[in-house]
MDTraj code that builds the backbone (N, CA, C; nanometers):
import mdtraj as md
import numpy as np

residues = "MET ASP THR GLN PHE ASN ILE PHE GLU ILE LEU ARG ILE ALA GLU GLU VAL GLU ARG LYS GLY ALA ARG PHE TYR LEU ASN ALA ALA GLN ARG PHE SER ASP PRO PRO ARG ARG ASN ILE CYS HIS HIS LEU ALA SER TRP ARG ALA ARG HIS GLU ARG ALA TRP ALA ARG LEU ARG ARG GLU TYR SER GLU LYS THR GLY ASP PHE GLY THR PHE ASP PRO ASP ASN TYR VAL ARG SER ASN PRO GLN VAL MET ALA GLY LEU PRO TRP PHE GLY ALA ARG ASP GLN PHE THR GLY HIS GLU ASN ALA SER GLN ILE VAL ARG ASP ALA ILE ARG ARG SER GLU SER VAL LEU ILE PHE TYR HIS GLY LEU ARG GLU PHE ALA ARG ASP PRO ALA GLY ARG HIS MET ILE ASP ALA MET THR ASP GLU GLU ASP ARG HIS ILE ARG GLN LEU TYR ARG LEU LEU ASP ARG MET HIS SER ALA LEU ARG SER SER ALA ALA THR TYR SER CYS LEU SER LEU SER SER SER CYS CYS PHE LEU PRO PRO SER ARG PRO PRO LYS PRO SER THR MET LEU VAL PRO GLY VAL SER MET ALA SER PHE LYS GLU SER GLY THR PHE SER PRO ASN VAL SER PRO SER".split()
xyz = np.array([
    [-11.2304, 9.7714, 4.6592],
    [-11.1338, 9.7094, 4.7199],
    [-11.0831, 9.5642, 4.6594],
    [-10.9217, 9.5790, 4.6426],
    [-10.8884, 9.4928, 4.5679],
    [-10.8794, 9.3321, 4.5603],
    [-10.8739, 9.2864, 4.6920],
    [-10.8608, 9.1899, 4.7768],
    [-10.9409, 9.1428, 4.8057],
    [-11.0225, 9.0588, 4.7511],
    [-11.1235, 8.9690, 4.7913],
    [-11.1668, 8.8754, 4.7952],
    [-11.1812, 8.7524, 4.8658],
    [-11.1900, 8.6328, 4.8687],
    [-11.3218, 8.5378, 4.8297],
    [-11.3535, 8.4486, 4.7469],
    [-11.4465, 8.3314, 4.7608],
    [-11.4344, 8.2610, 4.9238],
    [-11.5443, 8.2039, 4.8357],
    [-11.6110, 8.0672, 4.9666],
    [-11.4511, 7.9766, 4.9766],
    [-11.4055, 7.9159, 4.9111],
    [-11.3121, 7.8547, 4.8746],
    [-11.1643, 7.8893, 4.9610],
    [-11.1559, 8.0163, 4.9276],
    [-11.0074, 8.0843, 5.0364],
    [-11.0540, 8.1031, 5.1522],
    [-11.1482, 8.1665, 5.1354],
    [-11.1995, 8.2064, 5.2965],
    [-11.1840, 8.0667, 5.3942],
    [-11.2584, 7.9309, 5.3434],
    [-11.1942, 7.8240, 5.4164],
    [-11.0663, 7.7730, 5.4038],
    [-10.9647, 7.7852, 5.3416],
    [-10.8911, 7.7515, 5.3338],
    [-10.7651, 7.8291, 5.4434],
    [-10.8343, 7.9954, 5.4665],
    [-10.8089, 8.0686, 5.5268],
    [-10.8211, 8.0138, 5.6910],
    [-10.9660, 7.9810, 5.7456],
    [-10.9752, 7.9099, 5.8705],
    [-10.9018, 7.7673, 5.9010],
    [-10.9029, 7.7165, 5.7402],
    [-10.8266, 7.5592, 5.7916],
    [-10.6633, 7.6155, 5.8458],
    [-10.6116, 7.7068, 5.8096],
    [-10.4989, 7.7017, 5.8607],
    [-10.4766, 7.7527, 5.9959],
    [-10.5781, 7.8817, 6.0280],
    [-10.5979, 7.8991, 6.1736],
    [-10.6426, 7.7922, 6.2393],
    [-10.7040, 7.7249, 6.2359],
    [-10.7261, 7.6138, 6.3193],
    [-10.5717, 7.5019, 6.3066],
    [-10.5427, 7.4909, 6.1760],
    [-10.4698, 7.4011, 6.2073],
    [-10.3223, 7.4558, 6.2640],
    [-10.2873, 7.6092, 6.2925],
    [-10.1862, 7.6684, 6.4105],
    [-10.2281, 7.6235, 6.5283],
    [-10.3719, 7.6610, 6.5185],
    [-10.4139, 7.6484, 6.6984],
    [-10.3660, 7.4912, 6.7164],
    [-10.4674, 7.3889, 6.6879],
    [-10.4336, 7.2913, 6.6953],
    [-10.2745, 7.2581, 6.7453],
    [-10.1952, 7.2493, 6.6674],
    [-10.0376, 7.2844, 6.6741],
    [-9.9638, 7.3339, 6.7942],
    [-10.0323, 7.4501, 6.8051],
    [-9.9883, 7.5407, 6.9377],
    [-9.9969, 7.4215, 7.0503],
    [-10.1535, 7.4088, 7.0574],
    [-10.1339, 7.3907, 7.1897],
    [-10.1119, 7.2193, 7.2135],
    [-10.1124, 7.1529, 7.1171],
    [-10.0181, 7.0281, 7.1361],
    [-9.8826, 7.0126, 7.1901],
    [-9.8462, 7.1324, 7.1208],
    [-9.7021, 7.1958, 7.1738],
    [-9.6968, 7.2559, 7.2804],
    [-9.8010, 7.2865, 7.3381],
    [-9.7961, 7.3341, 7.4851],
    [-9.7891, 7.2464, 7.5880],
    [-9.9195, 7.1590, 7.5709],
    [-9.8738, 7.0569, 7.6056],
    [-9.7574, 6.9725, 7.6668],
    [-9.6932, 6.9707, 7.6233],
    [-9.5248, 6.9230, 7.6451],
    [-9.4586, 6.9574, 7.7680],
    [-9.5095, 7.0751, 7.7161],
    [-9.4274, 7.2213, 7.8287],
    [-9.4846, 7.2326, 7.9755],
    [-9.5785, 7.0869, 8.0101],
    [-9.6866, 7.0781, 8.1623],
    [-9.6219, 6.9385, 8.1738],
    [-9.5844, 6.9620, 8.3356],
    [-9.5685, 6.8097, 8.3969],
    [-9.6435, 6.7500, 8.4592],
    [-9.7676, 6.7928, 8.4480],
    [-9.9046, 6.7112, 8.5131],
    [-9.9836, 6.7233, 8.4091],
    [-10.0401, 6.6264, 8.4170],
    [-10.1762, 6.5141, 8.3443],
    [-10.2938, 6.6807, 8.3439],
    [-10.3393, 6.7318, 8.4472],
    [-10.4410, 6.7984, 8.4422],
    [-10.4308, 6.9601, 8.2867],
    [-10.2986, 6.9646, 8.3446],
    [-10.2526, 7.0709, 8.2542],
    [-10.2212, 7.0542, 8.1277],
    [-10.1705, 6.9040, 8.0997],
    [-10.1439, 6.8859, 7.9608],
    [-10.3058, 6.8574, 7.9239],
    [-10.3783, 6.7617, 7.9712],
    [-10.5193, 6.7443, 7.9344],
    [-10.6040, 6.8751, 7.8732],
    [-10.5887, 7.0030, 7.9581],
    [-10.6143, 7.0952, 7.8821],
    [-10.5758, 7.1677, 7.7613],
    [-10.4535, 7.1207, 7.7582],
    [-10.4110, 7.1951, 7.6202],
    [-10.4244, 7.0921, 7.5168],
    [-10.4958, 6.9519, 7.5543],
    [-10.5241, 6.8735, 7.4690],
    [-10.6516, 6.8708, 7.3720],
    [-10.7627, 6.9472, 7.4772],
    [-10.8382, 6.9399, 7.4716],
    [-10.8577, 7.0888, 7.3484],
    [-10.7553, 7.1781, 7.4269],
    [-10.7805, 7.2788, 7.3480],
    [-10.7595, 7.2832, 7.2086],
    [-10.6293, 7.1359, 7.1654],
    [-10.6139, 7.1276, 7.0417],
    [-10.7107, 7.0317, 7.0070],
    [-10.7804, 6.9970, 7.0381],
    [-10.9012, 6.8895, 6.9884],
    [-10.9875, 6.9934, 6.9215],
    [-11.0280, 7.0547, 7.0027],
    [-11.1957, 7.1655, 6.9348],
    [-11.1016, 7.1999, 6.8177],
    [-10.9537, 7.2514, 6.8359],
    [-10.9068, 7.3467, 6.6667],
    [-10.9456, 7.2100, 6.5507],
    [-10.8778, 7.1087, 6.5935],
    [-10.8665, 6.9865, 6.4861],
    [-10.9676, 6.9769, 6.4370],
    [-11.0922, 6.9418, 6.5205],
    [-11.2254, 6.8926, 6.5102],
    [-11.2684, 7.0424, 6.4037],
    [-11.2472, 7.1079, 6.3919],
    [-11.3072, 7.2696, 6.3438],
    [-11.2462, 7.2659, 6.1899],
    [-11.0803, 7.2586, 6.2051],
    [-11.0588, 7.2552, 6.0460],
    [-11.0718, 7.1003, 5.9865],
    [-11.1306, 6.9848, 6.0424],
    [-11.1737, 6.9025, 5.9302],
    [-11.3030, 6.9277, 5.9027],
    [-11.3770, 7.0266, 5.9664],
    [-11.5190, 7.0840, 5.9506],
    [-11.4840, 7.1862, 5.8489],
    [-11.4215, 7.2849, 5.8633],
    [-11.3758, 7.3595, 5.7252],
    [-11.3589, 7.3047, 5.6343],
    [-11.2425, 7.1873, 5.6260],
    [-11.1815, 7.1358, 5.5296],
    [-11.3070, 7.0381, 5.4459],
    [-11.4063, 6.9910, 5.5065],
    [-11.4921, 6.9242, 5.4326],
    [-11.5748, 7.0383, 5.3544],
    [-11.6048, 7.1372, 5.5048],
    [-11.7172, 7.2364, 5.3633],
    [-11.6558, 7.2950, 5.2292],
    [-11.5250, 7.2881, 5.2696],
    [-11.4045, 7.3327, 5.1487],
    [-11.4626, 7.2347, 4.9910],
    [-11.4250, 7.0982, 5.0623],
    [-11.4608, 6.9869, 4.9450],
    [-11.5877, 7.0249, 4.8568],
    [-11.6789, 6.9751, 4.9707],
    [-11.8202, 7.0489, 4.9062],
    [-11.8247, 7.1359, 4.8031],
    [-11.7674, 7.2442, 4.8501],
    [-11.7948, 7.3525, 4.8204],
    [-11.7302, 7.3685, 4.6294],
    [-11.5810, 7.2712, 4.6426],
    [-11.5618, 7.2824, 4.5116],
    [-11.6089, 7.1687, 4.4302],
    [-11.6573, 7.0660, 4.4854],
    [-11.7262, 6.9717, 4.4541],
    [-11.8770, 7.0347, 4.3536],
    [-11.9303, 7.1054, 4.4376],
    [-12.0325, 7.1437, 4.3593],
    [-11.9957, 7.2678, 4.2772],
    [-11.9146, 7.3376, 4.2868],
    [-11.8910, 7.4438, 4.1934],
    [-11.7789, 7.4304, 4.0786],
    [-11.7131, 7.3372, 4.1276],
    [-11.5849, 7.3325, 4.0440],
    [-11.4917, 7.4574, 4.0460],
    [-11.4780, 7.5435, 4.1678],
    [-11.3986, 7.6161, 4.1838],
    [-11.2827, 7.5867, 4.2741],
    [-11.2112, 7.5691, 4.2569],
    [-11.0704, 7.5554, 4.3409],
    [-10.9743, 7.6517, 4.4034],
    [-10.9856, 7.7722, 4.3746],
    [-10.9250, 7.8729, 4.3851],
    [-10.8302, 7.9136, 4.2667],
    [-10.7796, 8.0202, 4.3405],
    [-10.6736, 8.0395, 4.1906],
    [-10.5371, 8.1189, 4.2668],
    [-10.4473, 8.0772, 4.2190],
    [-10.2844, 8.1358, 4.2558],
    [-10.2632, 8.2557, 4.1623],
    [-10.2776, 8.3693, 4.2160],
    [-10.1980, 8.4948, 4.2007],
    [-10.1083, 8.5388, 4.2576],
    [-9.9670, 8.5709, 4.1691],
    [-9.8446, 8.5865, 4.1957],
    [-9.8287, 8.7373, 4.2416],
    [-9.9593, 8.8205, 4.1768],
    [-9.9251, 8.9775, 4.2101],
    [-9.9970, 9.0049, 4.3722],
    [-10.0685, 8.9139, 4.4070],
    [-10.1258, 8.9380, 4.5475],
    [-10.0826, 8.8312, 4.6013],
    [-9.9742, 8.8869, 4.6962],
    [-9.9481, 8.7546, 4.7847],
    [-10.0014, 8.7045, 4.8931],
    [-10.0807, 8.8020, 4.9486],
    [-10.1791, 8.7776, 5.0478],
    [-10.3011, 8.6731, 4.9919],
    [-10.3381, 8.7109, 4.8643],
    [-10.4700, 8.6337, 4.8155],
    [-10.4047, 8.4906, 4.7861],
    [-10.2920, 8.4637, 4.7355],
    [-10.2825, 8.3566, 4.7013],
    [-10.1842, 8.2599, 4.7807],
    [-10.1468, 8.3381, 4.9385],
    [-10.1206, 8.2514, 5.0036],
    [-10.2098, 8.2702, 5.1509],
    [-10.3001, 8.1818, 5.1584],
    [-10.3931, 8.2013, 5.2858],
    [-10.3035, 8.1562, 5.4414],
    [-10.2081, 8.1051, 5.4026],
    [-10.0959, 8.0897, 5.5098],
    [-10.0657, 8.2056, 5.5564],
    [-10.0241, 8.3005, 5.5097],
    [-9.9967, 8.4295, 5.5236],
    [-10.1412, 8.5100, 5.6139],
    [-10.2367, 8.4834, 5.5784],
    [-10.3574, 8.5617, 5.6458],
    [-10.3619, 8.4902, 5.7883],
    [-10.3733, 8.3528, 5.7582],
    [-10.3772, 8.3101, 5.8888],
    [-10.2731, 8.2919, 6.0029],
    [-10.1656, 8.3356, 5.9794],
    [-10.0881, 8.3774, 6.0367],
    [-10.0808, 8.4635, 6.1438],
    [-10.2041, 8.5683, 6.1356],
    [-10.2128, 8.6702, 6.1705],
    [-10.2527, 8.6423, 6.3188],
    [-10.3453, 8.5731, 6.3656],
    [-10.3886, 8.5254, 6.4962],
    [-10.2474, 8.4866, 6.5735],
    [-10.3075, 8.4494, 6.7074],
    [-10.1872, 8.4765, 6.7657],
    [-10.1759, 8.2886, 6.8038],
    [-10.1496, 8.2266, 6.7204],
    [-10.0951, 8.0679, 6.7348],
    [-9.9214, 8.0739, 6.6737],
    [-9.8712, 8.1832, 6.6895],
    [-9.7121, 8.1213, 6.6245],
    [-9.6195, 8.1244, 6.7223],
    [-9.5382, 8.1370, 6.6660],
    [-9.3961, 8.0896, 6.7458],
    [-9.3840, 8.1365, 6.8568],
    [-9.4191, 8.3008, 6.8791],
    [-9.4072, 8.3807, 6.9732],
    [-9.4990, 8.3248, 7.0500],
    [-9.5021, 8.4404, 7.1916],
    [-9.5767, 8.4163, 7.2852],
    [-9.6189, 8.2756, 7.3286],
    [-9.5151, 8.2087, 7.3300],
    [-9.5514, 8.0889, 7.4156],
    [-9.5610, 8.0163, 7.5203],
    [-9.6347, 7.9366, 7.5743],
    [-9.6774, 7.8881, 7.7470],
    [-9.5131, 7.8864, 7.8176],
    [-9.4940, 7.8951, 7.9089],
    [-9.3833, 7.8769, 7.9657],
    [-9.3669, 7.7567, 8.0578],
    [-9.4206, 7.6939, 8.0474],
    [-9.4768, 7.5753, 8.1458],
    [-9.5300, 7.5727, 8.3306],
    [-9.5111, 7.7207, 8.3531],
    [-9.5287, 7.7467, 8.4969],
    [-9.6502, 7.7551, 8.5273],
    [-9.7281, 7.7914, 8.4077],
    [-9.8614, 7.8302, 8.4017],
    [-9.9676, 7.7636, 8.5006],
    [-10.0528, 7.8185, 8.5664],
    [-10.1510, 7.7432, 8.6257],
    [-10.2908, 7.7229, 8.5707],
    [-10.3945, 7.6235, 8.5619],
    [-10.4946, 7.5515, 8.4647],
    [-10.6122, 7.6817, 8.4365],
    [-10.6304, 7.7890, 8.5839],
    [-10.6960, 7.9251, 8.4923],
    [-10.6136, 7.9848, 8.4316],
    [-10.4715, 8.0042, 8.4273],
    [-10.3900, 8.0855, 8.3759],
    [-10.4251, 8.0220, 8.2058],
    [-10.4010, 7.8771, 8.2230],
    [-10.4272, 7.8532, 8.0623],
    [-10.5384, 7.8848, 7.9878],
    [-10.6869, 7.8637, 8.0586],
    [-10.7786, 7.8787, 8.0101],
    [-10.8260, 8.0286, 7.9893],
    [-10.7324, 8.1506, 8.0273],
    [-10.7278, 8.2798, 8.0299],
    [-10.6925, 8.2979, 7.9076],
    [-10.5349, 8.2480, 7.8838],
    [-10.4746, 8.2415, 7.7482],
    [-10.5556, 8.2008, 7.6369],
    [-10.6523, 8.1261, 7.6264],
    [-10.6823, 8.0288, 7.5400],
    [-10.7725, 8.1551, 7.4829],
    [-10.8795, 8.2012, 7.6058],
    [-11.0081, 8.2989, 7.5561],
    [-10.9414, 8.4159, 7.4911],
    [-10.8249, 8.4491, 7.5242],
    [-10.7378, 8.5571, 7.4339],
    [-10.7030, 8.5638, 7.3031],
    [-10.6589, 8.3906, 7.3082],
    [-10.6058, 8.3706, 7.1968],
    [-10.7707, 8.3342, 7.0945],
    [-10.8531, 8.3226, 7.1573],
    [-10.9673, 8.2758, 7.0632],
    [-11.0583, 8.4597, 7.0556],
    [-11.0086, 8.5154, 7.1003],
    [-11.0755, 8.6805, 7.0877],
    [-10.9832, 8.7324, 7.0057],
    [-10.8927, 8.7059, 6.9848],
    [-10.7955, 8.7616, 6.9021],
    [-10.8233, 8.7406, 6.7280],
    [-10.8555, 8.5708, 6.6994],
    [-10.9174, 8.4563, 6.5940],
    [-11.0332, 8.5291, 6.5454],
    [-11.1566, 8.5710, 6.6725],
    [-11.2514, 8.6277, 6.6560],
    [-11.2602, 8.7972, 6.5249],
    [-11.1514, 8.8369, 6.6144],
    [-11.1017, 8.9906, 6.5681],
    [-11.1052, 8.9544, 6.4129],
    [-10.9815, 8.8978, 6.3820],
    [-10.9397, 8.8541, 6.3012],
    [-11.0764, 8.8193, 6.2052],
    [-11.1689, 8.7300, 6.1978],
    [-11.2572, 8.6492, 6.0738],
    [-11.3707, 8.7463, 6.1169],
    [-11.4201, 8.8969, 6.1906],
    [-11.4596, 8.9943, 6.1698],
    [-11.4373, 9.0915, 6.0780],
    [-11.2514, 9.0831, 6.0516],
    [-11.1693, 9.1731, 5.9781],
    [-11.1971, 9.1025, 5.8417],
    [-11.1713, 8.9461, 5.8400],
    [-11.1509, 8.9440, 5.6934],
    [-11.3092, 8.9165, 5.6520],
    [-11.4254, 8.9538, 5.6855],
    [-11.5870, 8.9486, 5.6713],
    [-11.5823, 9.0515, 5.5286],
    [-11.4850, 9.1774, 5.5564],
    [-11.4921, 9.3281, 5.4562],
    [-11.4325, 9.2403, 5.3514],
    [-11.3331, 9.1327, 5.3264],
    [-11.2881, 9.0962, 5.2182],
    [-11.3494, 8.9878, 5.1752],
    [-11.4599, 8.9610, 5.1604],
    [-11.5661, 8.8470, 5.1279],
    [-11.5735, 8.9016, 4.9907],
    [-11.5960, 8.8241, 4.8733],
    [-11.6457, 8.8643, 4.7503],
    [-11.7811, 8.9183, 4.7589],
    [-11.8789, 8.7776, 4.8619],
    [-12.0247, 8.8219, 4.7654],
    [-12.0929, 8.7799, 4.9259],
    [-12.1863, 8.7806, 4.9548],
    [-12.2785, 8.7232, 5.0120],
    [-12.2610, 8.5794, 5.0848],
    [-12.2366, 8.4827, 5.0065],
    [-12.2007, 8.3685, 5.0524],
    [-12.0619, 8.3737, 5.1290],
    [-11.9870, 8.4190, 5.0867],
    [-11.9030, 8.3788, 5.1770],
    [-11.8622, 8.5028, 5.3076],
    [-11.9664, 8.6043, 5.3326],
    [-11.9982, 8.6924, 5.4839],
    [-12.0459, 8.5912, 5.4864],
    [-12.1313, 8.4929, 5.4950],
    [-12.1986, 8.4155, 5.5371],
    [-12.1273, 8.2867, 5.6211],
    [-12.0618, 8.2711, 5.5394],
    [-11.9613, 8.1492, 5.5687],
    [-11.8720, 8.1876, 5.7465],
    [-11.8410, 8.3342, 5.6581],
    [-11.7529, 8.4075, 5.8074],
    [-11.8505, 8.4134, 5.9098],
    [-11.9278, 8.4649, 5.8625],
    [-12.0739, 8.4620, 6.0189],
    [-12.0577, 8.3340, 6.0674],
    [-12.0400, 8.2295, 5.9785],
    [-12.0811, 8.0968, 6.0769],
    [-11.9216, 8.0772, 6.1594],
    [-11.8226, 8.1008, 6.1028],
    [-11.7036, 8.0933, 6.1668],
    [-11.7363, 8.1411, 6.3006],
    [-11.7793, 8.3224, 6.2415],
    [-11.7642, 8.3396, 6.4074],
    [-11.8524, 8.3417, 6.5445],
    [-11.9648, 8.2512, 6.4684],
    [-12.0626, 8.1749, 6.5674],
    [-12.0077, 8.1044, 6.6454],
    [-11.9237, 7.9946, 6.5838],
    [-11.8475, 7.9048, 6.6458],
    [-11.7352, 7.9340, 6.7206],
    [-11.6645, 8.0375, 6.7120],
    [-11.5332, 8.0899, 6.7862],
    [-11.5985, 8.1783, 6.9199],
    [-11.7279, 8.2668, 6.8636],
    [-11.8158, 8.2848, 7.0117],
    [-11.8527, 8.2230, 7.1114],
    [-11.8967, 8.0954, 7.0658],
    [-11.9758, 7.9604, 7.1189],
    [-11.8568, 7.9078, 7.2600],
    [-11.7117, 7.9096, 7.1583],
    [-11.5883, 7.8379, 7.2196],
    [-11.5938, 7.9435, 7.3115],
    [-11.5407, 8.0529, 7.3002],
    [-11.5212, 8.1823, 7.4247],
    [-11.6148, 8.1152, 7.5117],
    [-11.7424, 8.1498, 7.4756],
    [-11.8352, 8.1432, 7.6037],
    [-11.8640, 7.9922, 7.6712],
    [-11.7788, 7.8879, 7.6267],
    [-11.7643, 7.7622, 7.7005],
    [-11.6246, 7.7963, 7.7629],
    [-11.5702, 7.8406, 7.7384],
    [-11.4212, 7.8695, 7.8304],
    [-11.4308, 7.9775, 7.9040],
    [-11.5031, 8.0444, 7.9288],
    [-11.5452, 8.1414, 8.0466],
    [-11.6498, 8.0316, 8.1769],
    [-11.7307, 7.9756, 8.0997],
    [-11.8055, 7.9249, 8.1765],
    [-11.7210, 7.8263, 8.2572],
    [-11.6152, 7.7234, 8.1726],
    [-11.5344, 7.6757, 8.2478],
    [-11.4247, 7.7815, 8.3681],
    [-11.4095, 7.8628, 8.3139],
    [-11.2880, 7.9519, 8.4292],
    [-11.3779, 7.9392, 8.5485],
    [-11.5045, 7.9751, 8.5451],
    [-11.6253, 8.0459, 8.6252],
    [-11.6493, 7.9308, 8.7243],
    [-11.6459, 7.7637, 8.6572],
    [-11.6291, 7.6267, 8.7705],
    [-11.5477, 7.6484, 8.8187],
    [-11.4186, 7.5975, 8.7618],
    [-11.2645, 7.6534, 8.8304],
    [-11.2720, 7.6988, 8.9028],
    [-11.3126, 7.8342, 8.8932],
    [-11.2897, 7.9304, 9.0543],
    [-11.3546, 7.8735, 9.1423],
    [-11.4890, 7.8579, 9.0849],
    [-11.6094, 7.8325, 9.2109],
    [-11.5049, 7.7323, 9.2589],
    [-11.4711, 7.6156, 9.1972],
    [-11.4111, 7.5013, 9.2596],
    [-11.3334, 7.5226, 9.3852],
    [-11.1978, 7.6087, 9.2762],
    [-11.0697, 7.6248, 9.4097],
    [-11.1599, 7.7329, 9.5545],
    [-11.2490, 7.8391, 9.5189],
    [-11.3147, 7.8885, 9.7007],
    [-11.3928, 7.7587, 9.7432],
    [-11.4158, 7.6705, 9.6730],
    [-11.5146, 7.5797, 9.7649],
    [-11.4344, 7.5107, 9.8417],
    [-11.3199, 7.4483, 9.7962],
    [-11.1764, 7.3854, 9.8173],
    [-11.0738, 7.4666, 9.9392],
    [-11.0866, 7.5621, 9.8606],
    [-11.0087, 7.6732, 10.0385],
    [-11.1191, 7.6802, 10.1329],
    [-11.2981, 7.6692, 10.1495],
    [-11.3099, 7.7049, 10.2653],
    [-11.2811, 7.5660, 10.2651],
    [-11.3462, 7.4431, 10.2420],
    [-11.3396, 7.3528, 10.2988],
    [-11.2086, 7.3137, 10.3968],
    [-11.0918, 7.3200, 10.3394],
    [-10.9395, 7.3499, 10.3986],
    [-10.9375, 7.4363, 10.5183],
    [-11.0333, 7.5867, 10.5187],
    [-11.0041, 7.6736, 10.6044],
    [-11.0776, 7.6375, 10.7366],
    [-11.1846, 7.5520, 10.7158],
    [-11.3232, 7.5212, 10.7889],
    [-11.2156, 7.3960, 10.8639],
    [-11.1331, 7.3129, 10.8126],
    [-11.1369, 7.2177, 10.8797],
    [-10.9987, 7.1799, 10.9525],
    [-10.9145, 7.2884, 10.9275],
    [-10.7909, 7.3076, 10.9601],
    [-10.8007, 7.4167, 11.0979],
    [-10.9233, 7.5189, 11.0629],
    [-10.9617, 7.6351, 11.1990],
    [-11.0557, 7.5910, 11.2839],
    [-11.1590, 7.5152, 11.2389],
    [-11.2837, 7.4831, 11.3131],
    [-11.2821, 7.3089, 11.3806],
    [-11.2657, 7.3092, 11.5091],
    [-11.2907, 7.2079, 11.5471],
    [-11.4196, 7.1332, 11.4935],
    [-11.5281, 7.1917, 11.4973],
    [-11.6764, 7.1831, 11.4592],
    [-11.7068, 7.0748, 11.3973],
    [-11.5379, 7.1278, 11.2383],
    [-11.6074, 7.0547, 11.1092],
    [-11.5146, 6.9281, 11.0868],
    [-11.4938, 6.8810, 11.2122],
    [-11.4003, 6.7787, 11.1928],
    [-11.5236, 6.6353, 11.1732],
    [-11.6154, 6.6441, 11.1902],
    [-11.7103, 6.5638, 11.1419],
    [-11.6696, 6.5236, 11.0197],
    [-11.6757, 6.6407, 10.9357],
    [-11.7058, 6.6184, 10.7765],
    [-11.6008, 6.4837, 10.7180],
    [-11.6662, 6.3946, 10.6425],
    [-11.5691, 6.2690, 10.6295],
    [-11.4456, 6.3361, 10.4999],
    [-11.3527, 6.2789, 10.5144],
    [-11.2824, 6.3242, 10.3738],
    [-11.3154, 6.2901, 10.2882],
    [-11.2751, 6.3547, 10.1531],
    [-11.3372, 6.3330, 10.0242],
    [-11.2057, 6.2371, 9.9663],
    [-11.2796, 6.1756, 9.8626],
    [-11.1681, 6.0809, 9.7733],
    [-11.1876, 6.1615, 9.6424],
    [-11.0346, 6.2121, 9.6123],
    [-10.9942, 6.3046, 9.5201],
    [-11.0244, 6.1953, 9.3923],
    [-11.0545, 6.2801, 9.2849],
    [-11.0266, 6.2057, 9.1546],
    [-10.9220, 6.1828, 9.1322],
    [-10.9072, 6.1035, 9.0198],
    [-10.7771, 6.0378, 8.9855],
    [-10.7319, 6.1924, 8.9064],
    [-10.5735, 6.2130, 8.9261],
    [-10.5208, 6.3386, 8.8690],
    [-10.5687, 6.3611, 8.6776],
    [-10.5391, 6.2320, 8.6210],
    [-10.5464, 6.2223, 8.4954],
    [-10.6875, 6.2562, 8.4639],
    [-10.8005, 6.3078, 8.5113],
    [-10.8989, 6.3434, 8.4875],
    [-10.9710, 6.4768, 8.5870],
    [-10.8523, 6.5517, 8.6431],
    [-10.9058, 6.6504, 8.6916],
    [-10.8502, 6.8155, 8.5813],
    [-10.8836, 6.8439, 8.5872],
    [-10.8806, 7.0088, 8.5391],
    [-10.8044, 7.1120, 8.6749],
    [-10.8826, 7.0870, 8.7504],
    [-10.8098, 7.1485, 8.9049],
    [-10.9637, 7.0834, 9.0042],
    [-10.9253, 7.0851, 9.1244],
    [-10.9585, 7.0014, 9.2431],
    [-11.1211, 7.0520, 9.1976],
    [-11.2491, 6.9447, 9.1784],
    [-11.3909, 6.9808, 9.1597],
    [-11.4394, 6.9858, 9.0483],
    [-11.3206, 6.9991, 8.9217],
    [-11.3530, 7.0205, 8.7672],
    [-11.3308, 6.9165, 8.7025],
    [-11.4109, 6.8283, 8.6590],
    [-11.3524, 6.7061, 8.6244],
    [-11.3410, 6.7461, 8.4356],
    [-11.2995, 6.6498, 8.3476],
    [-11.2395, 6.6825, 8.2343],
    [-11.4079, 6.7044, 8.1724],
    [-11.4793, 6.6137, 8.2059],
    [-11.6156, 6.6265, 8.1954],
    [-11.7231, 6.7325, 8.1576],
    [-11.6335, 6.8615, 8.2440],
    [-11.6600, 6.9752, 8.2120],
    [-11.6619, 7.0845, 8.0903],
    [-11.5058, 6.9894, 8.0371],
    [-11.4630, 7.0857, 7.9358],
    [-11.4944, 7.0204, 7.8004],
    [-11.5108, 6.9313, 7.8047],
    [-11.5702, 6.8176, 7.6563],
    [-11.7280, 6.9253, 7.6088],
    [-11.7181, 6.9347, 7.4622],
    [-11.8419, 6.9799, 7.4263],
    [-11.9234, 6.8876, 7.4000],
    [-12.0585, 6.8921, 7.4094],
    [-12.1177, 6.8205, 7.3937],
    [-12.2178, 6.7808, 7.2614],
    [-12.1687, 6.6829, 7.1782],
    [-12.2313, 6.6949, 7.0477],
    [-12.1076, 6.6764, 6.9471],
    [-12.1638, 6.7013, 6.8064],
    [-12.0447, 6.6912, 6.7090],
    [-12.0589, 6.8272, 6.6408],
    [-11.9425, 6.8718, 6.6273],
    [-11.9746, 7.0515, 6.5614],
    [-12.0133, 6.9676, 6.3883],
    [-12.0985, 7.0482, 6.3912],
    [-12.1781, 7.0768, 6.2207],
    [-12.1820, 7.2071, 6.1733],
    [-12.1127, 7.3016, 6.1198],
    [-12.1805, 7.4186, 6.1256],
    [-12.2911, 7.4494, 6.0470],
    [-12.3900, 7.5134, 6.0595],
    [-12.5085, 7.5413, 6.0016],
    [-12.4823, 7.6142, 5.8827],
    [-12.4334, 7.5782, 5.7825],
    [-12.4027, 7.6370, 5.6708],
    [-12.3629, 7.5394, 5.5223],
    [-12.3961, 7.5624, 5.4497],
    [-12.4235, 7.5359, 5.3181],
    [-12.3343, 7.5835, 5.1982],
    [-12.2647, 7.4906, 5.1174],
    [-12.1973, 7.5594, 5.0420],
    [-12.3267, 7.6512, 4.8821],
    [-12.3364, 7.7690, 4.8488],
    [-12.4000, 7.8140, 4.7597],
    [-12.4270, 7.7508, 4.6183],
])
top = md.Topology()
chain = top.add_chain()
for i, resn in enumerate(residues, 1):
    res = top.add_residue(resn, chain, resSeq=i)
    for name in ("N", "CA", "C"):
        top.add_atom(name, md.element.get_by_symbol(name[0]), res)
traj = md.Trajectory(xyz[None], top)
């Protein structure tokens, strides 16, 4: 295999993936007129930006420890341009939001894009130069997989909240026996993703710290 990446280059590719993802969601937020949907995009952008900073920190630590800063190879455009490799996942100019998607559609789309990134990282593993590089990619896939699981849990909570709200409103409007139920005070719009799902449900606990260290 002619094209192989060291840890520095792998981390540069990962940084570009996360940078494109953060920029994609920040731009997407501008397409929505209401705070709940904008907040979903802002939190997705924050997740990507947090990982970009983590991979950049690891890359600096790796360079300081090994003195390896990557090489520029004009004969191998893909290897010498991590931006090209990072452009393969679905964070490009195409396939943008229209601004008409609801909250659950935004989350479903985020899952789809994250799954494409996960596939990309699995493919990138075949181009790692050494076991250390493959270990680094394994850490990346673990984080992306964790993000996908969190998005699925969020989607489940959103659907449960919507079903609960629909059942409550149906009961109130069709059965007089439900009239004793006190009206609930809705949260402030800027703190809701969908009725019954607060922003706190979307936030990730703790500070991201990949369980890897430069070899």
